[in-house]
DRENRO-610437 format. One record per residue: residue number from 1; residue in three letters; x, z, y of N, C-alpha, C, O in turn. Coordinates in nm, 4 decimals. Last residue first. Layout:
NUM, ALA, X, Z, Y, X, Z, Y, X, Z, Y, X, Z, Y
...
END
This chain:
161, GLU, -1.2776, -1.8588, 0.4789, -1.4017, -1.8843, 0.5570, -1.4865, -1.9865, 0.4863, -1.5940, -2.0217, 0.5347
160, TRP, -1.0610, -1.8498, 0.3130, -1.1212, -1.7232, 0.3541, -1.2526, -1.7422, 0.4282, -1.3312, -1.6480, 0.4383
159, LYS, -0.9512, -2.0114, 0.0453, -1.0244, -2.0388, 0.1699, -1.1012, -1.9135, 0.2062, -1.1960, -1.8758, 0.1374
158, THR, -0.6869, -2.1125, -0.1508, -0.7574, -1.9965, -0.0967, -0.8207, -2.0345, 0.0361, -0.7536, -2.0833, 0.1271
157, GLU, -0.7257, -2.3954, -0.3654, -0.6633, -2.3256, -0.2533, -0.7504, -2.2094, -0.2102, -0.8717, -2.2089, -0.2310
156, PRO, -0.7732, -2.3890, -0.7209, -0.8158, -2.4194, -0.5831, -0.7400, -2.3369, -0.4801, -0.6970, -2.2245, -0.5060
155, ARG, -0.6869, -2.4736, -0.9917, -0.6112, -2.3839, -0.9034, -0.6471, -2.4091, -0.7557, -0.5609, -2.4460, -0.6760
154, GLY, -0.8896, -2.6199, -1.1207, -0.7678, -2.6875, -1.0754, -0.6850, -2.6067, -0.9777, -0.6196, -2.6633, -0.8901
153, LYS, -1.0977, -2.4870, -1.2288, -1.1240, -2.5562, -1.1022, -0.9996, -2.6237, -1.0448, -1.0030, -2.6780, -0.9344
152, TRP, -0.9676, -2.3693, -1.4424, -1.0658, -2.4734, -1.4677, -1.0944, -2.5556, -1.3423, -1.1128, -2.6772, -1.3487
151, TYR, -0.8193, -2.1664, -1.3118, -0.7500, -2.2767, -1.3802, -0.8434, -2.3961, -1.3980, -0.8048, -2.5102, -1.3724
150, TRP, -1.0389, -2.0151, -1.2233, -0.9418, -2.0669, -1.1249, -0.8627, -2.1826, -1.1859, -0.8412, -2.2847, -1.1206
149, VAL, -1.1475, -1.9484, -1.4673, -1.2265, -2.0308, -1.3752, -1.1355, -2.0920, -1.2700, -1.1530, -2.2077, -1.2318
148, ILE, -0.9516, -1.7844, -1.5697, -0.9765, -1.9116, -1.6369, -1.0607, -2.0049, -1.5496, -1.0464, -2.1269, -1.5575
147, LEU, -0.9745, -1.5629, -1.3997, -0.8543, -1.6463, -1.3955, -0.8806, -1.7826, -1.4582, -0.8367, -1.8849, -1.4056
146, ASP, -1.2992, -1.5260, -1.2523, -1.2059, -1.5081, -1.3635, -1.0881, -1.6038, -1.3483, -1.1013, -1.7119, -1.2909
145, THR, -1.4962, -1.5262, -1.0565, -1.3556, -1.5354, -1.0160, -1.2575, -1.5074, -1.1292, -1.1435, -1.4686, -1.1035
144, LEU, -1.7942, -1.5978, -0.9350, -1.7258, -1.6040, -1.0629, -1.5777, -1.6274, -1.0338, -1.5389, -1.7362, -0.9913
143, PRO, -1.9296, -1.3718, -0.6878, -1.8714, -1.4991, -0.7299, -1.8062, -1.4866, -0.8674, -1.7680, -1.3775, -0.9096
142, PRO, -2.2436, -1.1964, -0.6899, -2.0977, -1.1973, -0.6914, -2.0438, -1.3323, -0.7392, -2.1063, -1.3987, -0.8219
141, LYS, -2.5084, -1.1866, -0.4905, -2.4598, -1.2675, -0.6025, -2.3073, -1.2697, -0.5979, -2.2482, -1.3362, -0.5128
140, GLY, -2.7068, -0.8900, -0.4143, -2.6229, -1.0055, -0.3853, -2.5792, -1.0777, -0.5112, -2.6089, -1.0357, -0.6231
139, GLY, -2.8364, -0.6546, -0.4614, -2.9172, -0.7760, -0.4571, -2.8388, -0.9010, -0.4249, -2.8976, -1.0080, -0.4094
138, LEU, -2.6858, -0.4364, -0.5038, -2.7425, -0.4489, -0.3694, -2.8272, -0.5753, -0.3539, -2.8829, -0.6006, -0.2471
137, GLU, -2.5890, -0.4891, -0.7563, -2.6846, -0.3791, -0.7400, -2.7544, -0.3851, -0.6045, -2.8695, -0.3434, -0.5920
136, ARG, -2.4045, -0.6890, -0.6888, -2.5230, -0.7255, -0.7671, -2.6302, -0.6173, -0.7539, -2.7487, -0.6486, -0.7418
135, LEU, -2.2175, -0.5269, -0.5574, -2.2851, -0.6325, -0.4831, -2.4117, -0.6760, -0.5569, -2.5153, -0.6977, -0.4940
134, ARG, -2.1309, -0.3713, -0.7749, -2.2029, -0.3077, -0.6637, -2.2787, -0.4119, -0.5819, -2.3923, -0.3877, -0.5413
133, THR, -1.9998, -0.5680, -0.9274, -2.1141, -0.4947, -0.9832, -2.1973, -0.4322, -0.8716, -2.3202, -0.4394, -0.8738
132, ALA, -1.7997, -0.6356, -0.7463, -1.8948, -0.7381, -0.7905, -2.0200, -0.6723, -0.8483, -2.1320, -0.7156, -0.8215
131, ASN, -1.6590, -0.3973, -0.7309, -1.7320, -0.4437, -0.6125, -1.8320, -0.5530, -0.6483, -1.9382, -0.5619, -0.5867
130, GLN, -1.5540, -0.3928, -0.9906, -1.6430, -0.2855, -0.9460, -1.7245, -0.3306, -0.8248, -1.8447, -0.3051, -0.8172
129, GLY, -1.3944, -0.6234, -0.9792, -1.5054, -0.6156, -1.0741, -1.6046, -0.5074, -1.0355, -1.7257, -0.5271, -1.0463
128, ARG, -1.2058, -0.5417, -0.7965, -1.2957, -0.6528, -0.7604, -1.4164, -0.6527, -0.8528, -1.5284, -0.6792, -0.8090
127, HIS, -1.0777, -0.3464, -0.9508, -1.1642, -0.3041, -0.8412, -1.2525, -0.4173, -0.7876, -1.3625, -0.3916, -0.7386
126, TYR, -0.9435, -0.5113, -1.1426, -1.0309, -0.4004, -1.1836, -1.1303, -0.3642, -1.0719, -1.2506, -0.3529, -1.0955
125, GLN, -0.7857, -0.6716, -0.9805, -0.8888, -0.7313, -1.0655, -0.9926, -0.6265, -1.1051, -1.1132, -0.6512, -1.1012
124, SER, -0.6070, -0.4849, -0.8721, -0.7011, -0.5556, -0.7850, -0.8162, -0.6152, -0.8650, -0.9313, -0.6098, -0.8218
123, HIS, -0.4658, -0.4145, -1.1035, -0.5396, -0.3132, -1.0292, -0.6451, -0.3785, -0.9400, -0.7590, -0.3323, -0.9336
122, MET, -0.3361, -0.6521, -1.1665, -0.4360, -0.5971, -1.2585, -0.5249, -0.4944, -1.1882, -0.6455, -0.4894, -1.2120
121, ILE, -0.1637, -0.6800, -0.9426, -0.2606, -0.7843, -0.9779, -0.3728, -0.7254, -1.0625, -0.4907, -0.7462, -1.0337
120, ALA, -0.0087, -0.4512, -0.9565, -0.0903, -0.4742, -0.8374, -0.1980, -0.5804, -0.8644, -0.3099, -0.5703, -0.8140
119, GLN, 0.1199, -0.4968, -1.2021, 0.0273, -0.3839, -1.1870, -0.0643, -0.4042, -1.0663, -0.1842, -0.3771, -1.0739
118, LEU, 0.2830, -0.7124, -1.1320, 0.1764, -0.7325, -1.2291, 0.0738, -0.6201, -1.2210, -0.0463, -0.6450, -1.2319
117, ARG, 0.4600, -0.5820, -0.9637, 0.3750, -0.6867, -0.9071, 0.2570, -0.7140, -1.0014, 0.1447, -0.7360, -0.9561
116, ALA, 0.5800, -0.4151, -1.1531, 0.5068, -0.3557, -1.0406, 0.4140, -0.4583, -0.9767, 0.3014, -0.4252, -0.9395
115, GLN, 0.7040, -0.6044, -1.3151, 0.5988, -0.5193, -1.3714, 0.5150, -0.4551, -1.2606, 0.3932, -0.4425, -1.2736
114, ALA, 0.8888, -0.7055, -1.1270, 0.7876, -0.7941, -1.1857, 0.6728, -0.7122, -1.2453, 0.5563, -0.7476, -1.2274
113, ALA, 1.0482, -0.4822, -1.0810, 0.9686, -0.5358, -0.9700, 0.8595, -0.6281, -1.0231, 0.7486, -0.6290, -0.9696
112, SER, 1.0120, -0.2536, -1.3555, 1.0779, -0.3674, -1.2918, 0.9890, -0.4138, -1.1762, 0.8688, -0.3872, -1.1749
111, LEU, 0.9532, 0.0962, -1.2882, 0.9147, -0.0326, -1.3465, 1.0044, -0.1404, -1.2877, 1.0655, -0.1209, -1.1826
110, SER, 0.9466, 0.4407, -1.3402, 1.0170, 0.3261, -1.2827, 0.9755, 0.2025, -1.3606, 0.9644, 0.2050, -1.4831
109, ILE, 0.7840, 0.7452, -1.2767, 0.7876, 0.6178, -1.3491, 0.8647, 0.5143, -1.2693, 0.8496, 0.5023, -1.1477
108, PRO, 0.7950, 1.1028, -1.3396, 0.8088, 0.9846, -1.2539, 0.8122, 0.8570, -1.3397, 0.8397, 0.8620, -1.4595
107, PRO, 0.5426, 1.2892, -1.5218, 0.6795, 1.2452, -1.4975, 0.6820, 1.1253, -1.4027, 0.5820, 1.0551, -1.3879
106, ASP, 0.5073, 1.3489, -1.2087, 0.5359, 1.4322, -1.3248, 0.4733, 1.3741, -1.4503, 0.3593, 1.4078, -1.4821
105, LYS, 0.4638, 1.1513, -1.0065, 0.5682, 1.2526, -0.9921, 0.6058, 1.3206, -1.1233, 0.7236, 1.3473, -1.1472
104, PHE, 0.3646, 0.8669, -0.8682, 0.3745, 0.9255, -1.0027, 0.4927, 1.0215, -1.0024, 0.6080, 0.9787, -0.9985
103, TRP, 0.3989, 0.7689, -0.6177, 0.2856, 0.8606, -0.6369, 0.2785, 0.9151, -0.7792, 0.1950, 1.0008, -0.8081
102, PRO, 0.6216, 0.5906, -0.6187, 0.6340, 0.7259, -0.5634, 0.5172, 0.8197, -0.5890, 0.5355, 0.9412, -0.5824
101, ILE, 0.7747, 0.4190, -0.8591, 0.6411, 0.4263, -0.7996, 0.6227, 0.5699, -0.7497, 0.6095, 0.6617, -0.8308
100, THR, 1.0821, 0.2624, -0.8284, 1.0112, 0.3856, -0.8620, 0.8781, 0.3863, -0.7884, 0.8717, 0.3572, -0.6689
99, VAL, 1.2163, -0.0300, -0.9796, 1.1615, 0.0384, -0.8626, 1.0875, 0.1624, -0.9123, 1.0370, 0.1655, -1.0245
98, MET, 1.4749, -0.2411, -1.0950, 1.3845, -0.1296, -1.1194, 1.3424, -0.0661, -0.9869, 1.4229, -0.0510, -0.8950
97, GLU, 1.4877, -0.5960, -1.1034, 1.5318, -0.4686, -1.0453, 1.4269, -0.3613, -1.0687, 1.3066, -0.3870, -1.0631
96, ALA, 1.3786, -0.8341, -1.1788, 1.4202, -0.7437, -1.2865, 1.4648, -0.6070, -1.2340, 1.4783, -0.5125, -1.3117
95, LEU, 1.3425, -0.9679, -0.9467, 1.2225, -0.9309, -1.0206, 1.2544, -0.8350, -1.1346, 1.1665, -0.7627, -1.1815
94, GLN, 1.6099, -1.0142, -0.8834, 1.5301, -0.9262, -0.7976, 1.4039, -0.8796, -0.8698, 1.3632, -0.7643, -0.8553
93, SER, 1.6760, -1.1957, -1.0853, 1.7419, -1.0640, -1.0837, 1.6665, -0.9662, -0.9928, 1.6602, -0.8471, -1.0230
92, ASP, 1.5206, -1.4142, -1.0153, 1.4927, -1.3461, -1.1416, 1.5560, -1.2076, -1.1427, 1.4973, -1.1126, -1.1945
91, SER, 1.4438, -1.3841, -0.6618, 1.5224, -1.4347, -0.7745, 1.4814, -1.3601, -0.9014, 1.4158, -1.2561, -0.8952
90, ALA, 1.1899, -1.4635, -0.4319, 1.2489, -1.3643, -0.5236, 1.3248, -1.4331, -0.6365, 1.2757, -1.5278, -0.6979
89, ASP, 1.0585, -1.6567, -0.2785, 1.1992, -1.6285, -0.2501, 1.2664, -1.5375, -0.3520, 1.3893, -1.5343, -0.3583
88, LYS, 0.8000, -1.6618, -0.3773, 0.8735, -1.7880, -0.3617, 1.0224, -1.7608, -0.3513, 1.1034, -1.8335, -0.4088
87, LEU, 0.7259, -1.3941, -0.3587, 0.7405, -1.4557, -0.4907, 0.8160, -1.5877, -0.4844, 0.8889, -1.6215, -0.5777
86, PHE, 0.7243, -1.3610, -0.0760, 0.8088, -1.2777, -0.1614, 0.8327, -1.3460, -0.2957, 0.9466, -1.3549, -0.3416
85, ILE, 0.5279, -1.5478, -0.0035, 0.6673, -1.5670, 0.0404, 0.7613, -1.4859, -0.0470, 0.8664, -1.5354, -0.0878
84, ALA, 0.3050, -1.4261, -0.1195, 0.3450, -1.5613, -0.1606, 0.4892, -1.5890, -0.1223, 0.5643, -1.6475, -0.2004
83, ALA, 0.2960, -1.1873, 0.0261, 0.3183, -1.1831, -0.1190, 0.3640, -1.3198, -0.1702, 0.4524, -1.3274, -0.2555
82, GLU, 0.2358, -1.2810, 0.2843, 0.3629, -1.2134, 0.2586, 0.3959, -1.2100, 0.1096, 0.5115, -1.2279, 0.0713
81, GLY, -0.0222, -1.3829, 0.2407, 0.0847, -1.4700, 0.2881, 0.2220, -1.4102, 0.2599, 0.3134, -1.4805, 0.2167
80, HIS, -0.1531, -1.1485, 0.1653, -0.1411, -1.2581, 0.0692, -0.0355, -1.3588, 0.1119, 0.0341, -1.4145, 0.0270
79, TYR, -0.1382, -0.9978, 0.4059, -0.0703, -0.9528, 0.2839, -0.0488, -1.0695, 0.1878, 0.0609, -1.0874, 0.1351
78, ALA, -0.3087, -1.1475, 0.5689, -0.1657, -1.1387, 0.6011, -0.0856, -1.0957, 0.4787, 0.0213, -1.1501, 0.4510
77, LYS, -0.5523, -1.0973, 0.4409, -0.5024, -1.2348, 0.4508, -0.3522, -1.2341, 0.4795, -0.2774, -1.3120, 0.4205
76, ALA, -0.5686, -0.8197, 0.4846, -0.5606, -0.8726, 0.3482, -0.5055, -1.0146, 0.3485, -0.4213, -1.0487, 0.2655
75, SER, -0.5930, -0.8159, 0.7630, -0.4776, -0.7517, 0.7008, -0.4582, -0.8027, 0.5577, -0.3453, -0.8261, 0.5145
74, ASP, -0.8408, -0.9404, 0.7868, -0.7222, -1.0036, 0.8454, -0.5942, -0.9461, 0.7861, -0.4981, -1.0191, 0.7619
73, LYS, -0.9984, -0.7417, 0.6622, -0.9873, -0.8753, 0.6033, -0.8646, -0.9482, 0.6568, -0.7919, -1.0112, 0.5800
72, LEU, -0.9717, -0.5393, 0.8510, -0.9200, -0.5186, 0.7149, -0.9027, -0.6530, 0.6449, -0.8031, -0.6750, 0.5760
71, ALA, -1.1024, -0.6652, 1.0603, -0.9615, -0.6291, 1.0779, -0.8969, -0.6018, 0.9416, -0.7810, -0.6369, 0.9195
70, MET, -1.3562, -0.6789, 0.9571, -1.2844, -0.8045, 0.9770, -1.1356, -0.7784, 1.0018, -1.0519, -0.8617, 0.9672
69, MET, -1.4434, -0.4181, 0.9624, -1.4063, -0.4755, 0.8332, -1.3331, -0.6082, 0.8481, -1.2556, -0.6459, 0.7601
68, ASN, -1.2834, -0.2498, 1.2412, -1.3990, -0.3060, 1.1713, -1.3503, -0.3712, 1.0427, -1.2300, -0.3785, 1.0176
67, PRO, -1.0513, -0.1194, 1.3139, -1.1693, -0.1048, 1.3992, -1.2980, -0.1581, 1.3360, -1.4079, -0.1167, 1.3728
66, PHE, -0.8607, 0.0691, 1.1023, -0.9164, -0.0655, 1.1153, -1.0446, -0.0545, 1.1979, -1.1382, 0.0135, 1.1558
65, ASP, -0.8085, 0.3335, 1.0756, -0.7207, 0.2579, 1.1642, -0.7672, 0.1139, 1.1847, -0.7185, 0.0449, 1.2743
64, ARG, -0.9718, 0.4323, 0.8788, -1.0148, 0.4545, 1.0178, -0.9274, 0.3787, 1.1197, -0.9666, 0.3617, 1.2351
63, LEU, -0.8189, 0.3822, 0.6543, -0.9362, 0.2987, 0.6796, -0.9816, 0.3127, 0.8250, -1.0248, 0.2152, 0.8865
62, HIS, -0.4712, 0.4022, 0.7493, -0.5936, 0.4620, 0.6950, -0.7090, 0.3673, 0.7252, -0.6975, 0.2814, 0.8126
61, PRO, -0.1758, 0.2091, 0.6677, -0.2845, 0.2537, 0.7562, -0.3955, 0.3232, 0.6780, -0.4106, 0.3045, 0.5573
60, LEU, 0.1488, 0.3068, 0.5558, 0.0207, 0.2424, 0.5287, -0.0882, 0.2971, 0.6202, -0.0927, 0.4171, 0.6472
59, SER, 0.4544, 0.2772, 0.4732, 0.3859, 0.3083, 0.5975, 0.2531, 0.2340, 0.5919, 0.2459, 0.1143, 0.6195
58, LEU, 0.6979, 0.3241, 0.2708, 0.5523, 0.3182, 0.2593, 0.4906, 0.3690, 0.3889, 0.4769, 0.4895, 0.4099
57, ALA, 0.9835, 0.1223, 0.3410, 0.9144, 0.2510, 0.3473, 0.7638, 0.2290, 0.3360, 0.7097, 0.1297, 0.3847
56, GLU, 1.0937, -0.1291, 0.1070, 1.0559, -0.0827, 0.2403, 0.9824, 0.0510, 0.2309, 0.9272, 0.0868, 0.1268
55, GLY, 1.1576, -0.2820, -0.1143, 1.2461, -0.1716, -0.0769, 1.2173, -0.1157, 0.0608, 1.3065, -0.0606, 0.1252
54, ARG, 0.9881, -0.4629, -0.2131, 1.0784, -0.5114, -0.1077, 1.1727, -0.4022, -0.0600, 1.2583, -0.4266, 0.0250
53, VAL, 0.8410, -0.3063, -0.3837, 0.9342, -0.4031, -0.4435, 1.0264, -0.4650, -0.3396, 1.1332, -0.5150, -0.3748
52, ILE, 0.6998, -0.1508, -0.1886, 0.7883, -0.0882, -0.2871, 0.8889, -0.1895, -0.3418, 1.0088, -0.1617, -0.3458
51, LEU, 0.5459, -0.3423, -0.0521, 0.6481, -0.2650, 0.0195, 0.7492, -0.2044, -0.0782, 0.8697, -0.2066, -0.0529
50, LEU, 0.3809, -0.4205, -0.2659, 0.4702, -0.5174, -0.2032, 0.5809, -0.4460, -0.1268, 0.6973, -0.4849, -0.1357
49, PHE, 0.2420, -0.1835, -0.3178, 0.3310, -0.2378, -0.4205, 0.4260, -0.3427, -0.3628, 0.5406, -0.3523, -0.4068
48, ALA, 0.1021, -0.1613, -0.0715, 0.1957, -0.0574, -0.1150, 0.2933, -0.1120, -0.2188, 0.4138, -0.0893, -0.2087
47, ARG, -0.0663, -0.3873, -0.0707, 0.0414, -0.3766, 0.0276, 0.1453, -0.2746, -0.0163, 0.2651, -0.2984, -0.0003
46, GLN, -0.2369, -0.3179, -0.2852, -0.1616, -0.4434, -0.2869, -0.0410, -0.4335, -0.1933, 0.0714, -0.4668, -0.2310
45, THR, -0.3416, -0.0786, -0.1820, -0.2576, -0.0755, -0.3010, -0.1766, -0.2043, -0.3139, -0.0590, -0.1995, -0.3501
44, LEU, -0.4902, -0.1768, 0.0355, -0.3863, -0.0759, 0.0567, -0.2890, -0.0758, -0.0613, -0.1675, -0.0731, -0.0417
43, HIS, -0.6720, -0.3416, -0.0941, -0.5724, -0.4015, -0.0053, -0.4597, -0.3043, 0.0298, -0.3460, -0.3464, 0.0513
42, ILE, -0.8185, -0.1549, -0.2515, -0.7573, -0.2756, -0.3090, -0.6423, -0.3228, -0.2215, -0.5301, -0.3416, -0.2685
41, HIS, -0.9070, 0.0286, -0.0549, -0.8170, 0.0716, -0.1618, -0.7458, -0.0476, -0.2265, -0.6258, -0.0411, -0.2530
40, TYR, -1.0797, -0.1345, 0.0994, -0.9636, -0.0695, 0.1607, -0.8611, -0.0325, 0.0529, -0.7420, -0.0595, 0.0684
39, LEU, -1.2639, -0.1937, -0.0999, -1.1896, -0.3008, -0.0330, -1.0631, -0.2448, 0.0318, -0.9546, -0.3016, 0.0195
38, ARG, -1.3563, 0.0670, -0.1572, -1.2811, -0.0082, -0.2579, -1.2047, -0.1240, -0.1958, -1.0912, -0.1503, -0.2353
37, GLN, -1.4839, 0.1383, 0.0832, -1.3728, 0.2194, 0.0328, -1.2897, 0.1417, -0.0690, -1.1668, 0.1494, -0.0677
36, ARG, -1.6825, -0.0650, 0.0983, -1.5816, -0.0485, 0.2039, -1.4604, 0.0271, 0.1522, -1.3468, -0.0147, 0.1744
35, ILE, -1.8322, -0.0122, -0.1342, -1.7625, -0.1403, -0.1185, -1.6517, -0.1275, -0.0150, -1.5397, -0.1735, -0.0375
34, ALA, -1.9295, 0.2442, -0.0742, -1.8496, 0.2218, -0.1948, -1.7697, 0.0920, -0.1840, -1.6524, 0.0879, -0.2210
33, SER, -2.0754, 0.2014, 0.1697, -1.9596, 0.2912, 0.1637, -1.8705, 0.2644, 0.0426, -1.7481, 0.2622, 0.0558
32, ASP, -2.1730, -0.1004, 0.3063, -2.1876, -0.0113, 0.1918, -2.0599, 0.0701, 0.1742, -1.9504, 0.0147, 0.1650
31, GLU, -2.1211, -0.2871, 0.4903, -2.1499, -0.1534, 0.5424, -2.1672, -0.0518, 0.4298, -2.1752, 0.0685, 0.4548
30, LEU, -2.0979, -0.5180, 0.3495, -1.9738, -0.4640, 0.4074, -1.9956, -0.3287, 0.4750, -1.8990, -0.2625, 0.5130
29, ALA, -2.3707, -0.5582, 0.2835, -2.2716, -0.5303, 0.1791, -2.1443, -0.4685, 0.2363, -2.0888, -0.3759, 0.1771
28, GLY, -2.5496, -0.6303, 0.4843, -2.5282, -0.4894, 0.4555, -2.4192, -0.4588, 0.3549, -2.3788, -0.3433, 0.3421
27, PRO, -2.6299, -0.9450, 0.3545, -2.6499, -0.8468, 0.4618, -2.6314, -0.7027, 0.4128, -2.6904, -0.6608, 0.3132
26, HIS, -2.3921, -1.1390, 0.2097, -2.5042, -1.0517, 0.1746, -2.5191, -0.9430, 0.2820, -2.4306, -0.8590, 0.2981
25, ALA, -2.1684, -1.2713, 0.2969, -2.2936, -1.3479, 0.2892, -2.4145, -1.2598, 0.2583, -2.5282, -1.3023, 0.2790
24, GLU, -1.9603, -1.0939, 0.2685, -2.0039, -1.1282, 0.4045, -2.1397, -1.1985, 0.4035, -2.2170, -1.1863, 0.4986
23, LEU, -1.9350, -1.1049, -0.0093, -1.9753, -0.9797, 0.0563, -2.0258, -1.0055, 0.1976, -2.1238, -0.9448, 0.2408
22, ALA, -1.8481, -1.3683, -0.0447, -1.9743, -1.3234, -0.1058, -2.0250, -1.1961, -0.0393, -2.1450, -1.1815, -0.0157
21, LYS, -1.6032, -1.3603, 0.0949, -1.7100, -1.4515, 0.1381, -1.8450, -1.4085, 0.0811, -1.9457, -1.4120, 0.1518
20, TRP, -1.4625, -1.1694, -0.0574, -1.4929, -1.1430, 0.0832, -1.6076, -1.2327, 0.1308, -1.6986, -1.1861, 0.1993
19, HIS, -1.4453, -1.3119, -0.2992, -1.5234, -1.1881, -0.2912, -1.5580, -1.1542, -0.1470, -1.6708, -1.1146, -0.1178
18, GLU, -1.2795, -1.5231, -0.2256, -1.4144, -1.5510, -0.2761, -1.5025, -1.4267, -0.2683, -1.6206, -1.4357, -0.2346
17, ALA, -1.0465, -1.3805, -0.1573, -1.1188, -1.4562, -0.0545, -1.2618, -1.4867, -0.0985, -1.3548, -1.4774, -0.0184
16, ASP, -0.9756, -1.2769, -0.4100, -1.0041, -1.1870, -0.2981, -1.0862, -1.2593, -0.1911, -1.1842, -1.2048, -0.1404
15, ALA, -0.9326, -1.5189, -0.5477, -1.0401, -1.4284, -0.5900, -1.0755, -1.3304, -0.4788, -1.1933, -1.3035, -0.4556
14, TRP, -0.7088, -1.6226, -0.4059, -0.8340, -1.6979, -0.4144, -0.9511, -1.6056, -0.4476, -1.0562, -1.6126, -0.3838
13, ALA, -0.5217, -1.4183, -0.4555, -0.5577, -1.4535, -0.3177, -0.6922, -1.5261, -0.3161, -0.7792, -1.4949, -0.2347
12, GLN, -0.5117, -1.4262, -0.7386, -0.5530, -1.3049, -0.6688, -0.5981, -1.3365, -0.5256, -0.7012, -1.2866, -0.4805
11, HIS, -0.4124, -1.6847, -0.7918, -0.5478, -1.6486, -0.8330, -0.5969, -1.5272, -0.7550, -0.7114, -1.5250, -0.7100
10, GLY, -0.1584, -1.6510, -0.6881, -0.2447, -1.7555, -0.6338, -0.3901, -1.7269, -0.6670, -0.4790, -1.7423, -0.5833
9, TYR, -0.0729, -1.4493, -0.8604, -0.0910, -1.4188, -0.7181, -0.1722, -1.5262, -0.6476, -0.2480, -1.4951, -0.5557
8, LEU, -0.0676, -1.5902, -1.1000, -0.1538, -1.4721, -1.0888, -0.1747, -1.4322, -0.9433, -0.2828, -1.3861, -0.9067
7, ASP, 0.1223, -1.7900, -1.0399, -0.0158, -1.8249, -1.0747, -0.1082, -1.7057, -1.0522, -0.2148, -1.7195, -0.9922
6, ARG, 0.3460, -1.6251, -0.9958, 0.2964, -1.7115, -0.8882, 0.1517, -1.7527, -0.9151, 0.0683, -1.7509, -0.8246
5, LEU, 0.3713, -1.5113, -1.2510, 0.3393, -1.4260, -1.1360, 0.2862, -1.5090, -1.0195, 0.1919, -1.4679, -0.9520
4, LEU, 0.4420, -1.7455, -1.3944, 0.3176, -1.6746, -1.4257, 0.2769, -1.5838, -1.3091, 0.1594, -1.5801, -1.2725
3, ASP, 0.6887, -1.8009, -1.2754, 0.5799, -1.8989, -1.2671, 0.4451, -1.8331, -1.2955, 0.3460, -1.8620, -1.2284
2, LYS, 0.8341, -1.5690, -1.3462, 0.8084, -1.5986, -1.2057, 0.6935, -1.6991, -1.1897, 0.6103, -1.6840, -1.1003
1, MET, 0.8610, -1.5796, -1.6214, 0.7763, -1.4764, -1.5632, 0.7393, -1.5112, -1.4184, 0.6272, -1.4858, -1.3743
END
């Protein structure tokens, strides 16, 4: 499971960076309210799940706490570095530990740390797809970021610029 999670997180970092580059390349895309809110939501949720599996308190910024979209991008880049370190250092027993997802109250839900990390991956994929659709509606060209494309390209490194 750990090798698969590493692949999926490598892909997630690459796909996030590819989307940021496409959004930056299309005038006005980062000023679009729907895109801005989803980018914030993607990166907030990624960070929340990382904090949960590390056993840390959920202390998360609001969108208004970022002075501009580049500050949100910098936060996303930092998250991906932290996620890679977590997966490199996590033992199988740590990935099997149960964590509670605090926003599910009735009924509450507990998942293994590996399942929680997988949820963060799938959640991000879903919202990247929404932003890709919105970018196309704005006249932009969304990048092709399917997992199979990442494998096909030889697991390319993440390049944010």
